[in-house]
N, C-alpha and C positions, 0 to 999 in steps of 0.2 A: 495221856491215858484217857480213854473215853469211858463215860459212864454206861451202865447197863441200859438206860433208857434210850440213849443215842443209837446204840447198836440195834436195839429192838425196832426203833423207828425206821432205820435204814433197811432192815430185812423185810418189814411189812410193806415199805414203799415199793420194793422190787417185785412183790407178788401181784398178780392180777386179781380181779374180782372173780368170784365163783359165777359160773354160768347159771342163769335163772332156771327154775323148774318150768317145764313146758308140758302141755297136754293137748290132745285132740279130742274134740267133743262136738256135740250138736247144739245149736242155738234153740232154746226152748221158750224164750220170752224176749220180745223186742218192743214192748209197750213204753219203756222208759227212754228218755232222751240221753244219748251217749252212753247208755248202759244196756247190757244184754245179760240174760241168764243163760249160762252154758252148762250142760250136763255132760259129765265124763263118766263112762262106764268102765268097770274093771272086773276081772275074775279073781276071786279069792277062794283058796281051798279051805273047806270047813275043817276045823281042827279034829273033830271026832269022826265024822262020816266020810271024810276025804273026798267029798264031792265038790266040784267047783260051783260056786254061787256067784251070781251077778250082783255087784254092789255099784251104786252110783252116787256121785257127789255133784252138787249144783253150786256153781260159782257165779258171783256177780262180776262182769267183765267190762272194762272201759273200752268203748268203741267211739273214738273221737269223731270220725266222719259219718257215723250211722250207716256204714256200708254193709253190715250183715243183717240178715232177716231170719225170722223163725224158719227152722228146717235146714239152714245152711250148716255145713261141716266146717269147723274153724280150728285154727291152732292158737292157743293162748299161752302167755308167759307170766310168771309171778313177778310182781313189781312192788314198790313201796306202797303203803296204804294210801289210797286215794280218798276213801271215806270210811265210815264205820264198818261197812260190809264189803267194800270193794278194794281188792288188792291184786287183781289180775288185769292184764291188758290184752287186747286183740292183736295178734301178730299178722295173721293173714286169713283170708277166706279160701278154703281148699276146694269146696264144691258148693255150688248154688243149689237150692232146692229145685226139684223138677217143676217147670212151668213158670219160673221167675225170669226176669230179663237179665 
């Protein structure tokens, strides 16, 4: 007879991890070493007026190779906390800003 804990451990071991939250946004700050500020814009319907309003959220993103620069369009993914304010990482640079190499 197996205990309830053993059965629970087996069922959890078979499941995979949840895929991380991802987003696409623009790099707004690249002054820090290995860290970028990325702003993601979204449309939210106003509860009373039913008009779509632009909202934006700024994240601190880990960029290990310092490959992105201000003005670039990037994809980011949520990860474990890397510092007090940084819990996102750079996945890829989608578009370079015009005029950069």
